[in-house]
N, C-alpha and C positions, 0 to 999 in steps of 0.2 A: 323414269317409269312412274306412271300415275298411281296414286293410292287406290285401293279397291273399295268400291261402294258395296251396297248390300243387294244380293240377288240370289234366289234359289232356283233359277232357270238352269236347264241342262246346257244350253248353248244359245248364242245369238245367231239368227238367220235373217238373210235379206229376202223379203217377200215381194215378188213382182206383181203388184196390184194394178199396174198400167200395162196395156198391150205393147206399147213401144216406149222405150226410154232412149234418148239420144246418147251417143257414145260418151260424151264428156260428162253427162250426168251419171251414167252408169259407173264410170270410174270413181267419181266422188262418192256415190252411194256405197260402193264397196269399202272405200276408205273409212267412211263414217261408221259403217257397221262394225268393222274391225276395231275401231277406236272405242266404240261403245262396249264391245266385248271386253276389251282391255280394262275399261273403267269398271265394269261389273265383275271382273275376275272370272269370266266365263270364256270358253272357246268360241271362236267364230266358225260356224259349220256351213258356210257358203250360202247358196241360193236355195230357198225352200223347195223341197221335193215331196210331193204328197205321199209317195211310197216310203222314202227314207225317213221322213219326219211324221209318219202316221201315229206314232206314240211318243210320249215325252212331253216335257214342259219347256216351251221355247219362248225366248224374247225376240219379238219381231221388229224389223226395220222395214216397213212397207214403203214402196215407191209412191204411193198415193194414199189418201184416206181409205181405210177399210170400210166397205159398204155391205149392208144387209145383215140381218140376224143370222141367216144360214151360214154365211162366210165366217162370221165371228165364232159361231158355235163349232164349225168344222175345224178351225184353227186352234181352238181352245183359248181364245183371248177373253179374259174375264173383266179386265179393267185397264186403266192407264198404266199400271205397273208392268203390263205385258207387252208394251210396244213403244216405239219412238215415233209418234205421229198421233193419229186420232181415228175414232170410229164414229160413223153416222148411219142411221137407219135407211136414208133415202138419198139417191144420187144428186139431187139439187142442193142438199144441205151444206156440203163442204165447198160450195161455189159462192161467187159474189151475188148470186140470185137472191139470197135471203136478206141482203143488206137493205133493200128497198121494198116498199109496199106495192100492192097491186092497184089497178086503176079504179076499183070499186068492189062492192060486195058480190057482184055477179061475174067478176072476172074469172077466166079460166085459171085453174090452179092444180097442182099435183097432189096426190094423197100425202098427208103428213105436213102440209104447209101450215105455218103458224103466224096468224095475224097478230097474236100477242107479242111475238118477238119484235115485229116491226114497231109496235107501240113502245116497247121497252127501249129500243135504240133511237127513237125519234129525237132529234136534236144532237145526236152523236154521229149522224151521217150527213152526207150532202143531199141537196135536192135531186131526187131521181125516182124512177119507177122500174119495176120488173114486170115483164109480160111473158105469157106462155102461149100467145096466139098472135097472128098478124093483126087482127082487129083490135086487140087490146094494145098492141104496140102503137097503132095509129092514135088511139085515144090518149096514150101516155105522152106522145109527142105534143098533142094539143094542150094537155094539162100542164106540161112543162114549158110551153111557150115557144115551140120551134118556129123559127122565122124572126121572132123578136130576140131570141137567145140561141146561141150555138149550143148544140147538145152532142154528147159523146155516146156512140153506140158500142156496147161492150159485150163480146161473146163471153159467157160466164166461165168457160173452161180454159180460156187462153191465159197464159202466164207471161211475166216479164214485160207487160205493156204491149204485147203483140196482138194483132187482129182487130184493134179498135179503129173506128171510123168517126171522123168529125163531120157532123151534119149541120149545114147552114140553113136549109129550108126543106119544105115538103117534097120537092123533086128529088133531092138527095136521099131522103128517107125511102121514097118509092123505089129508087134504084137498088137500094140495099134489100128491101123487102122481096124484090124479084129473085134474089139469090139465096134466100133463107131456106133451110131444110126444116119444113114444118113439123116433121116427126121429132127431130132433135129439139126444136123449139118447145114443143109440148112437154117433153121430158125434163129438159134442163132450164129452159127460159132464156131470156136475154135482158140486159140492163140498158136503160137509157138514163143518162145522168147529165146534169148541168156541166158545161165546159168551163174550166177555170184557167186563168192566166197566171204566169209566174209561180208555178207550183213547186212546193217543197214536199217531198214524201217522207214521212216519218215511219219508222218501224218500232212497234212495241210488242213485246212477247215474253214468253216464259217457257222454260224446259223443265220437266219433272222426271228426272231419272230416279230409280230406286236408291234412296239415300242422299239425294241432292236436288234442291230446287234453286233455280236462278232466274232472274227477270232482267229485262233490258229495254233501253230506249235508244234510238239512233236515227240516222238518216240514210236514205238510199241515194245512190249515184246513178245518173244516166250516162250512157255511152252510145256510140253508133255501131251498128253491125256492118257486115261487109257490103250491104246495100245502101248504107247511109241512113238507115232508119233508127230513131232513138229507141233503145232497149235498156233493160236493167243492167247496170254495170257494177253492182256490189253494194254492200252496206257497211257503215261504220257504226258500231254499237257499244254502248256503255252498259256493262253488266253489274248487277248487285246480287250478292248471295241472298236467297230468300224469295218470298212472294212479292206481289206487286207493291205491298206496303214498303218494301225496302227501297223502292224508287222514290218514295216521298221524301226520304232523307237526303237525296242527291241535290246539288245546287243547280237545278234546272231553270231555264228561262220560261216565261209564260206560255209560249207556244208548245214546248215539249211537255210541260206539266199538263196542259189541256189535252194533248194527244194521249198521255197516259190515262187520264180520266175517261176519255171517250173509249179507249181500248178496254178498260176495265168494265165499263158499262155494257159494251158489246159482248165481252166474255161472260159476264154474269147472266146476260139474257140468253145466251146459248145454253148454259147449264140449266136455266129455269124453264125454258120454253120448248126445248127439244129433248124429251125423255129418251133415255138410252144413250145419248151422246156422251162421249168422254174423249179426252185428248191429253197427251203428255207433252206435245209440242204445239204451242199456241202462238201464232204470229199474226199481227194485225197491221195492215197498211193504212196510214192516215194521211190524207192530202190537205195541205194548207195553201190557199191561193186567193186570187182576186176574182170576184164574181162579176157578172155583166154590168152591174151598177156601181162598181168600184169598191164594194164591200169585201172585207176579209172573211173567208169561209174556211172552216176546218171540219173534217169528218172522216169516219172510217170508210175506206173503199171496199175492203174485202178482208177475209180471214184466210189463214193457211194452217190447216190441222194435219200437216204431212211434212215430210222432209222437204226442205226448200232451199232457195238461194243463199239464205243466211245461216243455214244449218252447220256449215263447216266452221263458221265463227262461233256458233253456239257450243259446238263440241270442243273447240280450242279453249273457250272460257271454262267449260266444265272440267277439262283436264287440269287447268291451273287451280281451280277451286278444290278439286279432289286431292291434288298433290300438296297443297298448302292450306290447311284448315284456318290459318290466321288471315288469309286473303279474303276480303269481302267485296272488293270492287276492282274491275279491270276493263280495259278496252280490248275489243277484238274486231277485226274487219275482214271482209272479203272483197276481192276485185275481180272483174271479168273484163278482159281486153281483147278486142278483135283486130285482126290484120296487122299485128305488130305495131300498133299505134303508139305504144309507150312501153318501155322496158319494166320488168318487175324489179322492185328494190332488191338489193343483194341479201337482205336479211329476211326476205319473204319465203314462205314455205309453198312451193308450187303444188297445186292439187290437180292441175291438168295443163298440159302444153302440147298442142298438136293440131292436126287438121281434122276437124270433125266433118263427117260426110254431109251434114246438113247445114252447119253454120260456117264452114270454112275454118281458117286459122283462128284459134282462140287460145288465150292463156288465162288461167285462173289461179289465184293464190290467196293465202290467208296470212294475217299478221296479228300479233298480240302485243299490246303496249301497257305499261304500268299506269295505274290510275293517277291522274293529276287533280288533286282536290282544290286547287287554288282558283279555278275558274267556273263560272256558271256556263251552261251549254245551251245556246239559243238557236 
C-alpha cells in the first residue's frame, strides 16, 4: 500500500472532457484515477456527474486539458493542485499549434495567440510554421522550401503520430488542402514542419501531485498498428524525485541533456506567455534527427498537459516514491503491443488486454525497474 500524500479534497473524480475516449484509454484512465485517489488518501467517486458533484471540493482527473474560464469556475478548479492534467483558456493552446510561429504579422490567428511564446521557444523547436487558413498554409510551404525539402503536415489534435502526411511537393500539398475543414482550421490551426530522417523521440516531463513532484527523461518506442502504420508504442522513462533541476544530476548523454533544456525552455515560456495556464502533468515530446542537408536537429514537437500515454508509468513511479521516501530515482516504462506481435514479460502489470473496437487487439502494460547509476543514458 502506498503512503498517503497530502490532500484536502473530498474525493477524486474522473472528468470526461473529451466527447469520445476509446475503450482501452477509458480503462486505463479509471485505473489511474483510482491509484491517484489511493496516493492522496481520498476515495474515488467515479465519473463526474454535475448533479451528484454539484457541491464539494473534488480532485479531477480530466481526459483532456480543461478549457475555458467558465468550465474551470463551474468545476471549482483553482490551480494545479486540483487536477491531474492542465488548464488553458483557449482550444489551440494545449495543441502542437503553439510550437511554431505564423507566416507573418498579418497572418490569421485566433484570439489569445502569443507571438511572444514563439520568440521564447525559438531555437528549442524544429523549423516549422502554424497556419489558421489555407492561404497562410500555402505561404508556410513556400517559406519552408517545399519541393526542395520534404515537409510533414500535422493535424494539431491528433495523437500517437496518427494523421500526419509527408509532403514532397506543391501538388501533394494541394491534394491535402482540398480535404481540409476550414472551420476547424480557423479554430485549431495546422502545423507544417521540416521532415527529419532517423528520428529519436525523447520525452521530458513532470508530475506535481499534492505533496510530491517528480521529473523524468526518456525515449518513446514506435510500433505498428493492425494496418501496419507506425504509431506510439510506449515510453521508457528515468524518474528523479523533485523539479527539473533533479534531472541535471543524472548521468545523461549530450542529446538527453539538450532535450531536457529545450523542454524546460518550452515549459517556462508557457507559464510566462499564456496567462491563466497551469498544469500538474507536463509532458514534452522532443525529436532528434537528420535534416535535409545532413545536419543533426533537435527540438520540441509538442506538449501534453493532460493524461497521456506515459501517465501510467508516471503514476507507477509516484507510487514508489510515495511508499519509499528514501528512493530518489527509478525507471518506469509503458508498452503498447498490437496484434499479439510480442508477449508481455511475466513480471509486467497488464493495464489493458483485449480487442478494442477501434484499434483491434491490443495489449498495454507497465513495468518498474530499480535505478542503475553506473551508466550514462544516451
